[in-house]
C-alpha positions, -999 to +999 in steps of 0.1 A: +142-304+186+129-331+209+109-331+242+106-362+264+068-366+267+052-387+280+077-395+307+080-432+316+108-434+341+099-459+369+113-457+404+099-491+413+126-517+409+154-492+403+186-498+422+220-483+428+252-502+435+261-477+463+239-451+481+244-427+509+213-431+531+209-393+534+208-391+496+186-420+484+179-431+449+144-418+452+159-383+448+168-390+412+131-394+403+119-360+416+120-327+397+149-311+416+184-317+403+200-302+434+183-328+455+207-355+445+212-392+448+247-398+461+269-428+463+284-439+497+320-426+497+330-438+462+337-421+429+321-448+409+286-464+410+262-481+387+225-471+385+199-495+371+170-473+363+137-489+352+117-475+322+082-484+314+071-498+280+071-475+249+103-454+253+132-443+231+149-415+250+165-407+283+184-379+299+202-374+332+208-340+347+229-325+375+257-351+378+293-346+388+304-377+367+333-372+343+325-404+323+293-423+317+284-456+301+247-461+295+233-494+282+197-503+274+184-539+279+149-554+279+136-565+312+119-596+297+153-608+283+172-606+315+183-639+331+205-650+359+240-663+357+243-698+372+255-704+407+289-717+396+324-705+389+339-685+360+361-707+339+395-698+325+393-709+289+429-697+281+440-673+255+423-643+272+388-660+272+365-666+301+335-688+304+304-675+322+280-704+333+244-698+321+224-729+312+203-724+280+213-688+276+202-686+239+228-662+227+246-664+194+282-656+183+288-618+181+258-609+202+264-580+226+254-588+262+255-568+294+268-586+326+257-570+358+264-577+395+297-596+390+329-587+407+351-589+377+331-591+345+305-563+346+299-544+314+291-549+277+307-581+264+306-599+230+297-636+228+326-655+215+323-682+188+335-709+213+305-705+235+282-735+241+245-738+249+252-736+286+283-713+287+289-678+275+325-673+265+338-637+265+371-620+259+384-609+293+413-612+318+405-642+339+399-636+377+386-664+399+350-657+408+322-679+421+289-665+410+260-664+435+233-669+409+220-634+415+241-618+388+224-611+355+229-611+318+208-595+290+212-587+254+222-551+247+197-530+228+219-499+227+249-486+245+267-453+244+297-437+262+298-400+272+326-377+283+308-351+305+338-330+311+332-313+277+300-298+291+320-275+313+338-260+283+310-235+275+317-217+308+307-224+344+339-212+359+324-188+385+293-207+395+292-222+430+295-257+416+302-260+378+295-298+378+258-294+387+253-285+350+267-318+336+241-339+318+237-363+290+209-371+265+206-405+248+183-417+220+179-454+217+159-480+197+122-477+204+113-503+231+078-517+231+084-534+264+098-523+298+135-519+298+164-509+321+190-482+317+222-494+333+243-463+339+279-465+351+290-431+365+326-423+371+336-391+389+371-377+396+392-394+422+383-380+456+348-370+445+317-388+456+297-395+425+261-381+424+233-373+400+202-351+401+172-359+379+165-387+355+139-385+328+130-412+302+101-418+278+090-411+243+106-381+225+083-358+206+102-347+175+100-313+159+121-293+135+152-278+152+148-243+165+155-216+140+188-198+137+176-168+157+180-189+188+195-167+216+211-178+249+213-156+279+219-159+316+200-153+348+216-151+382+200-163+414+227-147+435+220-122+463+225-085+459+215-062+487+223-026+498+232-024+534+221+005+557+255+021+552+250+020+514+277-008+510+268-037+487+264-072+500+266-098+472+267-136+470+271-155+438+248-185+435+235-206+406+235-190+372+211-206+347+207-204+310+178-186+293+168-195+257+146-176+233+135-199+205+113-200+175+103-230+154+081-234+123+056-262+130+032-280+107-004-272+114-030-298+106-058-318+121-044-352+116-016-375+128+011-354+110+003-323+131+031-306+151+016-273+161-013-284+182+007-312+199+034-287+208+008-264+223-006-294+242+028-299+257+029-263+269-006-268+284+006-299+302+037-285+318+026-249+320+054-226+333+056-244+366+067-280+357+102-288+343+108-311+314+137-325+294+143-310+259+169-312+232+169-278+213+191-289+184+194-325+174+230-328+162+262-346+170+267-326+202+236-334+223+255-327+256+255-290+251+220-286+236+201-307+261+184-287+288+162-294+318+139-264+318+105-247+322+086-227+298+089-189+305+064-177+279+050-187+245+034-170+216+024-182+181+012-170+148-011-198+136-019-178+105+018-176+094+007-197+064-023-221+058-002-251+067+024-238+092+026-218+124+056-199+137+059-205+175+081-184+197+089-195+232+113-189+261+129-215+283+146-212+317+171-238+328+164-256+361+194-268+382 
């Protein structure tokens, strides 16, 4: 089990390739997934979300994207492509002008801001000190000198359509439950998550809440984990005794228990977990991964605590902690 704490997402300097002025990027940094950032009339957009130093985890909740590519780069490594033209090198190779770039053969780099070459690329052996050669279909492009390149720290691709498979067929908008969780190499310095979101044709891509920071790690919750539902629909009896009903969001409820090490040193889990509860209380939402396995899409949850109890005397060295979580959407 993991919880993102402390949070280190940074609105300052974050950008989006497309934004509806009524749904600004600032919305993605609040605690309300239904208060979305939205692109301006397109089903694809790229977010560049800044993360402060000391981080290794991020999560995005409440998006309608079908597919996501998320790439981590260090801010201090980012440099501008030269104000010059792409070069057709022949044989399916393209030269990107970048004086003194410093990359070596087989390095993975992220190009951003170009018209034709954005994304993760591999440095070809035919590169020179002042030109990065990549494998790509040539398209004429004169770079403005504002486009960037940086070495990739981690990159991952997500198919978010599988999140719907556990059943949201009667909710008012099944896609508000789509989300992804990504662990990446611990970054001692500030970094950027470049997130390419692609929604279905005809949809305007959007996203709800972004969290990033250091993940606190605990044992996975025990096998007595239970999952329930809570409806926020309206149910009211009219004066004539007829029923008025309106289905709205249905959230997941989890009842969990976990056995945590109890000590008074750096290996402690119990007291740190209780500190997390004290920090968020039952009023502030946070990002959690209940079971750390190969299917992080389904086990990640944006939630609040809905009660906690513990038996610190379970054994001299361990405490059994039971807690409830309520999903926030």
